[in-house]
ZAMARGU-4260 file (C-alpha; in steps of 0.2 Angstrom, whole numbers, plus 5000, padded with zeros to 4 digits):
<rodrens>
0) 5776/5248/5665 | 5765/5256/5651 | 5779/5267/5645 | 5791/5252/5643 | 5778/5243/5633
5) 5775/5258/5621 | 5794/5260/5618 | 5796/5242/5615 | 5781/5242/5603 | 5789/5256/5593
10) 5806/5248/5591 | 5798/5231/5586 | 5788/5239/5573 | 5804/5244/5565 | 5810/5226/5564
15) 5794/5216/5559 | 5775/5220/5556 | 5766/5208/5569 | 5750/5210/5559 | 5756/5199/5545
20) 5756/5183/5555 | 5738/5188/5560 | 5733/5190/5542 | 5740/5173/5537 | 5732/5165/5552
25) 5714/5173/5549 | 5715/5173/5530 | 5698/5165/5530 | 5690/5180/5539 | 5697/5192/5527
30) 5683/5193/5513 | 5686/5201/5497 | 5673/5209/5485 | 5670/5194/5475 | 5666/5184/5490
35) 5655/5198/5497 | 5645/5198/5480 | 5643/5179/5481 | 5637/5180/5499 | 5625/5194/5494
40) 5618/5183/5480 | 5616/5169/5492 | 5606/5180/5504 | 5595/5186/5489 | 5591/5168/5485
45) 5587/5164/5504 | 5575/5179/5504 | 5565/5172/5489 | 5563/5156/5499 | 5557/5164/5514
50) 5544/5175/5504 | 5537/5160/5495 | 5523/5150/5504 | 5530/5134/5496 | 5547/5135/5503
55) 5545/5146/5519 | 5543/5132/5531 | 5561/5126/5526 | 5569/5143/5524 | 5583/5148/5536
60) 5579/5167/5533 | 5560/5168/5538 | 5555/5184/5530 | 5541/5187/5543 | 5527/5199/5537
65) 5525/5212/5550 | 5508/5219/5544 | 5516/5236/5545 | 5510/5243/5528 | 5516/5261/5528
70) 5531/5271/5534 | 5526/5288/5543 | 5521/5303/5532 | 5524/5316/5545 | 5505/5318/5549
75) 5504/5306/5563 | 5499/5312/5581 | 5493/5305/5597 | 5498/5299/5614 | 5504/5281/5616
80) 5511/5269/5630 | 5525/5258/5624 | 5533/5243/5632 | 5550/5239/5625 | 5555/5221/5629
85) 5571/5214/5621 | 5586/5213/5633 | 5590/5211/5652 | 5580/5226/5656 | 5564/5233/5648
90) 5557/5251/5647 | 5540/5258/5649 | 5537/5274/5640 | 5524/5287/5636 | 5526/5294/5619
95) 5518/5310/5613 | 5518/5313/5594 | 5514/5331/5589 | 5504/5333/5605 | 5504/5348/5617
100) 5513/5365/5617 | 5532/5366/5617 | 5535/5352/5605 | 5543/5356/5589 | 5532/5354/5574
105) 5533/5336/5569 | 5542/5332/5585 | 5541/5317/5597 | 5541/5319/5616 | 5545/5304/5627
110) 5545/5300/5646 | 5553/5283/5651 | 5558/5272/5665 | 5569/5257/5664 | 5564/5241/5675
115) 5576/5227/5678 | 5570/5209/5674 | 5576/5197/5688 | 5586/5182/5681 | 5574/5169/5688
120) 5560/5177/5677 | 5571/5175/5661 | 5570/5156/5663 | 5554/5155/5673 | 5536/5154/5668
125) 5530/5165/5654 | 5515/5171/5664 | 5526/5177/5678 | 5537/5187/5666 | 5522/5196/5658
130) 5515/5199/5675 | 5531/5208/5680 | 5530/5218/5664 | 5511/5222/5667 | 5514/5227/5686
135) 5529/5239/5680 | 5517/5247/5667 | 5505/5251/5681 | 5519/5258/5692 | 5524/5269/5678
140) 5507/5275/5675 | 5505/5280/5694 | 5522/5288/5694 | 5518/5299/5679 | 5501/5303/5684
145) 5493/5294/5669 | 5475/5292/5671 | 5470/5274/5675 | 5452/5276/5670 | 5455/5283/5653
150) 5458/5271/5638 | 5476/5271/5632 | 5483/5264/5616 | 5499/5253/5619 | 5512/5247/5608
155) 5524/5232/5612 | 5541/5232/5605 | 5546/5213/5606 | 5563/5209/5599 | 5561/5191/5597
160) 5556/5181/5581 | 5537/5181/5579 | 5525/5175/5566 | 5512/5189/5564 | 5495/5186/5557
165) 5490/5204/5561 | 5498/5220/5568 | 5492/5215/5585 | 5495/5197/5585 | 5511/5187/5585
170) 5516/5169/5589 | 5533/5167/5597 | 5544/5156/5586 | 5560/5156/5597 | 5568/5164/5612
175) 5585/5172/5609 | 5597/5183/5620 | 5597/5172/5635 | 5578/5172/5637 | 5570/5155/5640
180) 5554/5159/5648 | 5543/5143/5648 | 5525/5141/5640 | 5526/5155/5627 | 5534/5147/5612
185) 5520/5145/5599 | 5508/5156/5609 | 5501/5174/5605 | 5513/5186/5614 | 5500/5200/5613
190) 5487/5189/5621 | 5499/5184/5635 | 5501/5203/5638 | 5483/5206/5638 | 5480/5192/5650
195) 5494/5199/5662 | 5486/5217/5661 | 5469/5209/5665 | 5477/5200/5680 | 5485/5216/5686
200) 5469/5225/5685 | 5465/5244/5687 | 5471/5249/5669 | 5461/5252/5653 | 5474/5248/5640
205) 5472/5243/5622 | 5487/5234/5614 | 5486/5240/5596 | 5503/5234/5589 | 5517/5222/5592
210) 5533/5228/5583 | 5551/5220/5581 | 5565/5232/5587 | 5571/5232/5569 | 5554/5238/5562
215) 5553/5251/5575 | 5570/5258/5571 | 5565/5260/5552 | 5549/5269/5558 | 5558/5281/5569
220) 5570/5286/5556 | 5556/5286/5543 | 5547/5300/5553 | 5561/5312/5549 | 5566/5305/5532
225) 5553/5299/5519 | 5566/5289/5510 | 5569/5277/5525 | 5562/5260/5520 | 5575/5249/5528
230) 5579/5246/5546 | 5595/5238/5553 | 5601/5232/5570 | 5619/5228/5574 | 5620/5227/5593
235) 5618/5212/5605 | 5609/5204/5590 | 5607/5208/5572 | 5593/5210/5560 | 5586/5219/5545
240) 5569/5224/5539 | 5562/5233/5523 | 5547/5237/5513 | 5543/5223/5502 | 5530/5223/5488
245) 5514/5214/5494 | 5513/5204/5478 | 5528/5195/5483 | 5523/5191/5501 | 5514/5175/5499
250) 5510/5173/5518 | 5498/5187/5518 | 5483/5189/5507 | 5482/5203/5494 | 5494/5210/5482
255) 5492/5229/5483 | 5504/5240/5491 | 5519/5236/5502 | 5522/5228/5519 | 5537/5228/5530
260) 5546/5211/5531 | 5556/5207/5546 | 5570/5196/5538 | 5577/5188/5554 | 5593/5187/5544
265) 5602/5181/5560 | 5597/5163/5554 | 5606/5165/5537 | 5617/5150/5536 | 5607/5139/5547
270) 5604/5128/5532 | 5623/5127/5527 | 5622/5142/5515 | 5638/5149/5523 | 5647/5133/5527
275) 5662/5138/5516 | 5664/5154/5525 | 5663/5148/5543 | 5679/5146/5552 | 5684/5134/5566
280) 5681/5149/5578 | 5663/5151/5572 | 5660/5133/5575 | 5667/5134/5592 | 5656/5149/5597
285) 5641/5140/5590 | 5644/5124/5599 | 5646/5133/5616 | 5630/5143/5613 | 5612/5141/5620
290) 5606/5136/5602 | 5619/5126/5592 | 5616/5126/5574 | 5605/5141/5574 | 5607/5160/5571
295) 5623/5157/5562 | 5625/5174/5554 | 5621/5182/5570 | 5635/5173/5579 | 5647/5179/5565
300) 5641/5197/5566 | 5633/5203/5583 | 5639/5210/5598 | 5634/5195/5609 | 5648/5185/5600
305) 5662/5196/5593 | 5671/5197/5610 | 5671/5178/5611 | 5677/5176/5593 | 5692/5187/5597
310) 5695/5177/5613 | 5695/5161/5604 | 5707/5167/5591 | 5719/5174/5604 | 5718/5158/5614
315) 5722/5147/5598 | 5737/5158/5593 | 5744/5158/5611 | 5742/5139/5611 | 5752/5138/5595
320) 5766/5149/5602 | 5761/5164/5591 | 5757/5175/5605 | 5763/5178/5623 | 5778/5166/5620
325) 5765/5152/5621 | 5760/5157/5639 | 5741/5155/5644 | 5731/5162/5658 | 5716/5155/5666
330) 5706/5171/5662 | 5710/5169/5644 | 5704/5151/5644 | 5687/5157/5652 | 5672/5160/5641
335) 5666/5179/5641 | 5682/5187/5647 | 5684/5197/5631 | 5668/5207/5627 | 5663/5216/5612
340) 5666/5232/5622 | 5684/5227/5624 | 5685/5224/5605 | 5678/5242/5602 | 5690/5249/5615
345) 5705/5240/5607 | 5701/5248/5590 | 5700/5266/5596 | 5711/5277/5585 | 5721/5286/5598
350) 5719/5275/5614 | 5717/5258/5606 | 5735/5252/5610 | 5734/5258/5628 | 5717/5250/5630
355) 5724/5233/5622 | 5738/5233/5635 | 5726/5236/5649 | 5714/5223/5643 | 5727/5209/5641
360) 5736/5214/5657 | 5719/5212/5666 | 5718/5194/5659 | 5734/5190/5669 | 5745/5191/5653
365) 5761/5199/5650 | 5760/5205/5632 | 5775/5211/5622 | 5772/5226/5610 | 5770/5214/5595
370) 5757/5204/5605 | 5747/5220/5608 | 5748/5225/5590 | 5743/5207/5584 | 5728/5206/5596
375) 5723/5224/5591 | 5723/5217/5573 | 5713/5202/5577 | 5700/5213/5584 | 5700/5223/5568
380) 5698/5208/5557 | 5684/5200/5567 | 5674/5217/5567 | 5678/5221/5549 | 5671/5204/5544
385) 5656/5208/5554 | 5653/5224/5545 | 5657/5216/5528 | 5644/5202/5531 | 5631/5215/5536
390) 5635/5225/5520 | 5633/5210/5509 | 5616/5207/5517 | 5611/5225/5516 | 5616/5225/5498
395) 5605/5210/5494 | 5590/5219/5502 | 5593/5235/5492 | 5596/5226/5476 | 5579/5217/5479
400) 5570/5234/5482 | 5579/5241/5466 | 5573/5226/5456 | 5556/5226/5463 | 5554/5244/5457
405) 5563/5242/5441 | 5575/5256/5444 | 5592/5259/5437 | 5597/5271/5451 | 5588/5275/5467
410) 5589/5284/5483 | 5585/5276/5500 | 5589/5279/5518 | 5593/5265/5531 | 5588/5268/5549
415) 5601/5260/5560 | 5602/5256/5579 | 5612/5244/5590 | 5627/5246/5601 | 5640/5239/5589
420) 5635/5251/5576 | 5634/5266/5588 | 5650/5263/5599 | 5662/5254/5588 | 5674/5267/5582
425) 5676/5261/5564 | 5661/5250/5561 | 5649/5262/5553 | 5662/5269/5542 | 5667/5252/5535
430) 5649/5247/5533 | 5645/5262/5523 | 5660/5261/5512 | 5657/5242/5507 | 5638/5245/5504
435) 5642/5259/5492 | 5656/5248/5484 | 5644/5234/5481 | 5630/5246/5475 | 5638/5260/5465
440) 5621/5265/5457 | 5612/5267/5474 | 5612/5283/5484 | 5612/5276/5501 | 5610/5286/5517
445) 5612/5279/5534 | 5603/5288/5549 | 5606/5283/5567 | 5590/5280/5576 | 5586/5290/5592
450) 5577/5279/5605 | 5572/5269/5590 | 5564/5253/5597 | 5552/5263/5608 | 5548/5278/5598
455) 5546/5267/5583 | 5533/5256/5591 | 5523/5272/5595 | 5525/5278/5577 | 5519/5261/5571
460) 5503/5263/5581 | 5501/5281/5575 | 5503/5275/5557 | 5491/5261/5560 | 5478/5274/5567
465) 5481/5286/5553 | 5478/5272/5540 | 5463/5266/5549 | 5456/5283/5549 | 5460/5286/5531
470) 5452/5269/5527 | 5436/5274/5535 | 5435/5291/5526 | 5440/5283/5509 | 5427/5270/5512
475) 5414/5283/5516 | 5418/5293/5500 | 5417/5277/5489 | 5402/5269/5497 | 5389/5278/5485
480) 5398/5270/5471 | 5395/5253/5478 | 5378/5248/5472 | 5367/5236/5482 | 5357/5222/5473
485) 5341/5233/5477 | 5349/5248/5469 | 5353/5238/5453 | 5336/5231/5453 | 5329/5249/5453
490) 5341/5253/5438 | 5334/5237/5429 | 5316/5242/5432 | 5318/5260/5428 | 5327/5255/5412
495) 5313/5243/5407 | 5300/5257/5411 | 5310/5269/5400 | 5310/5256/5386 | 5291/5254/5386
500) 5288/5272/5387 | 5300/5276/5373 | 5290/5264/5361 | 5274/5273/5364 | 5268/5287/5352
505) 5263/5298/5366 | 5269/5303/5383 | 5287/5309/5388 | 5302/5297/5388 | 5320/5300/5392
510) 5324/5284/5382 | 5321/5289/5364 | 5318/5271/5356 | 5322/5277/5339 | 5316/5266/5324
515) 5331/5261/5313 | 5321/5254/5298 | 5333/5239/5299 | 5321/5224/5298 | 5333/5210/5296
520) 5350/5204/5301 | 5362/5197/5288 | 5360/5178/5282 | 5377/5176/5274 | 5372/5178/5256
525) 5377/5197/5255 | 5391/5201/5242 | 5399/5215/5233 | 5409/5231/5237 | 5402/5244/5249
530) 5408/5260/5256 | 5406/5263/5274 | 5408/5280/5283 | 5409/5280/5302 | 5407/5296/5312
535) 5406/5291/5331 | 5418/5302/5341 | 5434/5312/5338 | 5439/5301/5323 | 5430/5298/5306
540) 5433/5282/5297 | 5431/5278/5279 | 5431/5260/5274 | 5429/5249/5258 | 5421/5233/5263
545) 5421/5218/5250 | 5408/5205/5255 | 5410/5187/5247 | 5397/5174/5249 | 5399/5155/5250
550) 5399/5141/5263 | 5410/5153/5274 | 5405/5171/5270 | 5421/5182/5270 | 5424/5200/5272
555) 5439/5211/5266 | 5441/5228/5274 | 5452/5243/5269 | 5451/5258/5279 | 5458/5275/5284
560) 5456/5286/5300 | 5454/5304/5300 | 5454/5316/5315 | 5440/5328/5318 | 5448/5344/5326
565) 5440/5352/5341 | 5436/5368/5331 | 5427/5357/5318 | 5417/5347/5331 | 5411/5363/5339
570) 5410/5374/5323 | 5396/5375/5310 | 5387/5361/5303 | 5393/5365/5285 | 5411/5365/5291
575) 5409/5348/5299 | 5401/5340/5284 | 5413/5348/5271 | 5427/5341/5282 | 5419/5323/5281
580) 5417/5325/5262 | 5435/5330/5260 | 5440/5314/5270 | 5429/5303/5259 | 5437/5311/5243
585) 5455/5308/5250 | 5450/5290/5254 | 5443/5287/5236 | 5459/5294/5229 | 5469/5283/5241
590) 5459/5267/5235 | 5459/5273/5217 | 5440/5273/5216 | 5436/5291/5213 | 5425/5287/5198
595) 5416/5272/5205 | 5398/5275/5210 | 5397/5264/5226 | 5383/5261/5237 | 5387/5268/5254
600) 5381/5266/5272 | 5384/5281/5284 | 5387/5276/5303 | 5382/5291/5312 | 5383/5288/5331
605) 5372/5301/5338 | 5353/5301/5342 | 5343/5302/5326 | 5325/5300/5322 | 5323/5291/5306
610) 5308/5291/5294 | 5317/5279/5282 | 5333/5269/5281 | 5342/5283/5272 | 5336/5298/5282
615) 5340/5303/5299 | 5336/5319/5308 | 5349/5323/5322 | 5340/5324/5339 | 5354/5331/5349
620) 5373/5331/5349 | 5383/5320/5362 | 5401/5316/5365 | 5407/5334/5365 | 5400/5338/5348
625) 5392/5355/5346 | 5392/5359/5328 | 5378/5372/5324 | 5363/5371/5312 | 5363/5352/5313
630) 5350/5347/5326 | 5333/5345/5318 | 5342/5342/5301 | 5343/5326/5290 | 5362/5322/5292
635) 5361/5312/5275 | 5355/5327/5266 | 5369/5337/5274 | 5382/5325/5268 | 5375/5324/5251
640) 5375/5343/5249 | 5393/5343/5255 | 5398/5330/5242 | 5389/5340/5229 | 5398/5356/5234
645) 5415/5347/5231 | 5409/5340/5214 | 5423/5327/5213 | 5414/5311/5216 | 5396/5303/5219
650) 5390/5291/5231 | 5373/5281/5233 | 5370/5283/5252 | 5358/5269/5255 | 5357/5269/5274
655) 5361/5280/5289 | 5365/5269/5304 | 5369/5271/5322 | 5385/5263/5327 | 5376/5251/5339
660) 5365/5245/5325 | 5381/5243/5315 | 5389/5232/5328 | 5373/5221/5330 | 5373/5218/5311
665) 5392/5215/5311 | 5391/5202/5324 | 5375/5194/5317 | 5385/5190/5301 | 5395/5179/5312
670) 5381/5173/5324 | 5363/5171/5318 | 5357/5173/5337 | 5364/5190/5338 | 5349/5202/5340
675) 5356/5215/5352 | 5370/5228/5349 | 5379/5236/5364 | 5392/5250/5363 | 5403/5253/5379
680) 5416/5265/5374 | 5417/5284/5372 | 5398/5284/5373 | 5386/5270/5378 | 5370/5263/5369
685) 5360/5248/5365 | 5349/5242/5351 | 5339/5226/5349 | 5326/5218/5337 | 5309/5223/5344
690) 5292/5216/5339 | 5285/5228/5326 | 5268/5228/5334 | 5275/5236/5350 | 5283/5251/5340
695) 5269/5263/5341 | 5280/5277/5334 | 5281/5267/5318 | 5262/5267/5317 | 5262/5285/5319
700) 5275/5288/5306 | 5266/5276/5295 | 5251/5287/5296 | 5261/5302/5292 | 5269/5294/5277
705) 5253/5288/5271 | 5247/5306/5270 | 5263/5313/5263 | 5268/5300/5250 | 5253/5288/5249
710) 5253/5269/5249 | 5248/5258/5234 | 5230/5259/5231 | 5220/5247/5241 | 5234/5243/5253
715) 5238/5249/5270 | 5254/5248/5280 | 5252/5231/5287 | 5248/5225/5269 | 5264/5232/5263
720) 5274/5223/5276 | 5265/5207/5271 | 5269/5210/5253 | 5287/5213/5257 | 5288/5198/5267
725) 5281/5187/5253 | 5294/5194/5241 | 5308/5192/5254 | 5301/5174/5258 | 5298/5179/5276
730) 5285/5189/5285 | 5293/5205/5293 | 5288/5206/5311 | 5303/5215/5319 | 5313/5231/5318
735) 5329/5236/5326 | 5326/5249/5338 | 5340/5261/5343 | 5336/5264/5362 | 5348/5279/5365
740) 5348/5272/5383 | 5361/5285/5388 | 5346/5297/5392 | 5339/5287/5406 | 5339/5298/5422
745) 5337/5314/5412 | 5320/5315/5422 | 5328/5313/5439 | 5324/5294/5440 | 5343/5290/5444
750) 5345/5304/5457 | 5346/5292/5471 | 5361/5284/5463 | 5369/5300/5456 | 5384/5306/5468
755) 5390/5324/5471 | 5404/5320/5459 | 5392/5315/5445 | 5383/5331/5448 | 5399/5341/5446
760) 5404/5331/5430 | 5386/5335/5423 | 5387/5353/5427 | 5403/5355/5418 | 5398/5345/5403
765) 5393/5353/5386 | 5375/5346/5389 | 5370/5349/5407 | 5355/5338/5413 | 5356/5327/5398
770) 5363/5309/5395 | 5364/5306/5414 | 5365/5287/5412 | 5379/5289/5399 | 5388/5301/5411
775) 5388/5287/5424 | 5394/5273/5412 | 5403/5279/5397 | 5422/5282/5393 | 5420/5300/5390
780) 5415/5304/5408 | 5422/5290/5419 | 5440/5298/5420 | 5432/5315/5425 | 5422/5307/5438
785) 5438/5299/5445 | 5446/5316/5445 | 5432/5324/5455 | 5434/5310/5468 | 5453/5312/5469
790) 5451/5331/5470 | 5439/5329/5485 | 5450/5316/5494 | 5466/5327/5491 | 5457/5342/5498
795) 5452/5332/5513 | 5471/5327/5516 | 5468/5309/5511 | 5478/5309/5495 | 5495/5317/5489
800) 5498/5324/5506 | 5484/5336/5504 | 5493/5345/5490 | 5480/5350/5477 | 5490/5353/5461
805) 5485/5363/5446 | 5485/5347/5436 | 5472/5339/5448 | 5461/5355/5445 | 5462/5353/5426
810) 5446/5346/5419 | 5449/5331/5407 | 5467/5327/5412 | 5462/5310/5419 | 5457/5301/5404
815) 5447/5285/5405 | 5462/5276/5397 | 5471/5278/5413 | 5457/5268/5422 | 5461/5254/5411
820) 5479/5255/5413 | 5479/5258/5432 | 5466/5244/5435 | 5476/5231/5425 | 5481/5216/5436
825) 5498/5215/5428 | 5502/5233/5433 | 5513/5235/5448 | 5510/5250/5459 | 5526/5258/5454
830) 5519/5259/5436 | 5503/5267/5443 | 5514/5280/5452 | 5523/5283/5435 | 5506/5286/5427
835) 5501/5298/5441 | 5518/5307/5439 | 5515/5309/5420 | 5499/5319/5426 | 5509/5329/5438
840) 5503/5320/5453 | 5517/5315/5465 | 5511/5300/5474 | 5517/5287/5486 | 5513/5269/5487
845) 5498/5272/5498 | 5491/5285/5486 | 5493/5273/5472 | 5482/5260/5481 | 5468/5273/5484
850) 5469/5279/5466 | 5467/5262/5460 | 5452/5259/5472 | 5444/5275/5466 | 5446/5269/5448
855) 5439/5252/5452 | 5424/5259/5461 | 5419/5271/5447 | 5422/5258/5433 | 5413/5244/5443
860) 5398/5255/5445 | 5398/5259/5427 | 5399/5240/5422 | 5385/5235/5434 | 5373/5248/5428
865) 5376/5243/5410 | 5373/5225/5416 | 5357/5230/5425 | 5351/5239/5409 | 5356/5224/5398
870) 5345/5213/5410 | 5330/5224/5407 | 5333/5222/5388 | 5335/5203/5387 | 5320/5201/5399
875) 5309/5212/5388 | 5314/5201/5372 | 5310/5185/5382 | 5293/5191/5387 | 5290/5198/5370
880) 5292/5181/5363 | 5283/5172/5377 | 5298/5161/5381 | 5302/5153/5398 | 5321/5154/5393
885) 5330/5164/5380 | 5346/5161/5371 | 5353/5177/5363 | 5369/5185/5358 | 5374/5203/5361
890) 5387/5210/5349 | 5398/5222/5358 | 5410/5236/5353 | 5419/5250/5362 | 5436/5253/5370
895) 5429/5252/5388 | 5422/5235/5385 | 5437/5228/5375 | 5452/5236/5384 | 5446/5238/5402
900) 5453/5223/5412 | 5437/5220/5422 | 5422/5230/5414 | 5416/5216/5403 | 5417/5203/5417
905) 5407/5213/5429 | 5394/5218/5416 | 5392/5200/5410 | 5390/5194/5428 | 5378/5207/5433
910) 5367/5203/5418 | 5368/5185/5422 | 5362/5187/5440 | 5348/5199/5435 | 5341/5190/5421
915) 5342/5172/5427 | 5330/5165/5413 | 5341/5172/5399 | 5357/5164/5393 | 5366/5179/5386
920) 5382/5177/5375 | 5393/5193/5372 | 5402/5193/5356 | 5415/5207/5353 | 5413/5215/5336
925) 5427/5216/5324 | 5426/5232/5314 | 5408/5233/5320 | 5401/5250/5316 | 5409/5251/5299
930) 5407/5233/5293 | 5389/5234/5300 | 5385/5249/5289 | 5391/5240/5274 | 5380/5225/5279
935) 5365/5235/5281 | 5368/5243/5264 | 5370/5226/5257 | 5355/5219/5265 | 5345/5234/5259
940) 5352/5233/5241 | 5349/5214/5239 | 5332/5213/5247 | 5316/5221/5240 | 5314/5239/5244
945) 5308/5242/5262
</rodrens>
């Protein structure tokens, strides 16, 4: 009989191709590329709806967060019990990851047993279903000699839609796959399992994770392939999951890193999004299902329905006389008589025709060769449409990942499981081809999962344990940077004590409290042209400042920036000051003012001891400068001598100014309440207007000047101040003091706050043991502190897969500007990874999160310590003036304060909390140090000589 059919088939093919009538009949199922692109775009829109907190409730594609935050990195290990519940049977397994001898490196060993689920439990009480699962677990542990006394971590693979609020919590949304157990919908499945385990008794089991089979598939493949970030199931049901950026997952707090999202894409079309692609056969399948109107895409794609779709098409064509000469059999009219396994068999390359004849014959039909060819083609079209729809959905997911990460091309692996994908002869090949057609710029690899749902659940648990362990170790590493209120209070009190000690004429003090001989802030009447020279770091600036007075005082600035080469910074003093004189000469040429004899202010941002406004003896270099023969010398004299050696121009250097004082003066020009200057940049410092009577150093200096230069006959120092006050219409009672607060801690007073990383940074600096506060708070050192922490974490295997690169071992490579960039709220983690890659650090998403945390901890500590120091300063001013409440403005300059996304906010908040009786306004300076030097010069030239 079979031979007759085959011969008949051969001759009929010569006459007419029977597949053409099938093509015409099923034209709606034959989707072309434009339609697939349209479906993919619609699915992308549905994904956005599902991710949004506003539209999720009404979304057909639920986009459920899984709380799985990382794929395996290959370092996972441990022993786990797994329950895999998702079909008519369930499995209990013991999974060993990297445990014991004989397992290949990185391998997984599994023992399992399959248990049937009686039909009455599928539709009975939920508690009875889980009691059966729990009793089977105990039976498995007995059989495998697994200790019942020892505590065992357990993972649950639960292949039904759940809303998870944590990795080990999940509310059942809907049953599927013929499950209808009562009393569990809307309940926590993990809690139900825990209750059953407790009722069974005799086991010490901790349920650590609940995982969807799709997620488990992704994790299984991810263990062997680091590029696997998508999971796909095409079996009895269908679903997909992928790693989404946390900033887009509205239903979970936080925006750092990624989280696996279970799309539950079987519901695509439940809101009508696929209505124009649904055929009469799809409607018939849906109407006869257990859940009409739901899981529309699943009913067009999955193995539970493909056979039935083929049966309905064959039945309709037979009724119309297009098959079997119009003859029908009772078997053909019976639901479920053609299965998805039949569809796969009919599409077999060599035996497909034979299989088709046998299947149709078993349905009590008497098919001709044309009938067999037609039915075989029907199977092909139905299964091809299924793979096309899956490809369109997958293309949408991959496009979203590509857009999230702002990539033009990218490489990714999709982990796949499911009987349709595994057993159907052509399904996988078609799916791969269409995905690559839709996404030509993506290098997509498909990996078949091995024991995906079970092994993956264990891996989810292992990853969760790894992340928890790493979290604890990272927290321990960063805990010394998280200052308590008590520690901040100590910083404030030690700063206050340092300020007081520095004002005294005798006794040691790490805070120098250097008099600046600036007695007044600007009043707006200053005018004229002034030259300002600014040396504060690796750059030197020359400025021409034109001040105009009036109701609204105005300032015009012209400036030019010159680099200070490292060999000049660390050469001889003569070379340094000759270089500065050359820069000034160039600037005067540039401005066409070489012959003008301009008054000049010299901003010199290093600790200087001043005996007058225009003299400053360098106490010590900071910020990486080491020029010889400068410390202990008057820097104004050194600059004058360098200008004299050039013999090209002349300057009237009226004042030498610290950048901090210049910043205060610049802001005071805008705000009369500004009596404090703060620098938070490459270095850090504060100056403020102190009561003259408190500055004992000035008294000492006054005595020395009296002896060396003499005072007017019959007049002492105080009389001079009063005389100057009369001539200037105001009694002079204050002087700006340059605190040089960066030296706090040089006596060991901050040792209980200093970390081993700070000690390493200090040891490798140009001035070990000095400027300890500055090394905790300033831009020159914060990047290096971060590098030391990253180096330690990497050495401990907590970062960069434990790979310590040469780049990471290079001092200074992690500049402080990277902290500002990495901590920017607007910066996606992908961009953080790009910065790290520029530094030769190959990071993954988890690494990027930790690097961002380290940067945050280091910069926050710096800002808090500056805030605590500022609280000490404003409290001192308030008490000096005997006020219950002080309103005051701080002029601020420095890249750390201005450019770091959080530094200024943390500093201000700390100062507010720690000085509650002071209302402190922070005013960022514009051209602070340069403009300030010009203003000090203007004030000095236009007021009586001080």
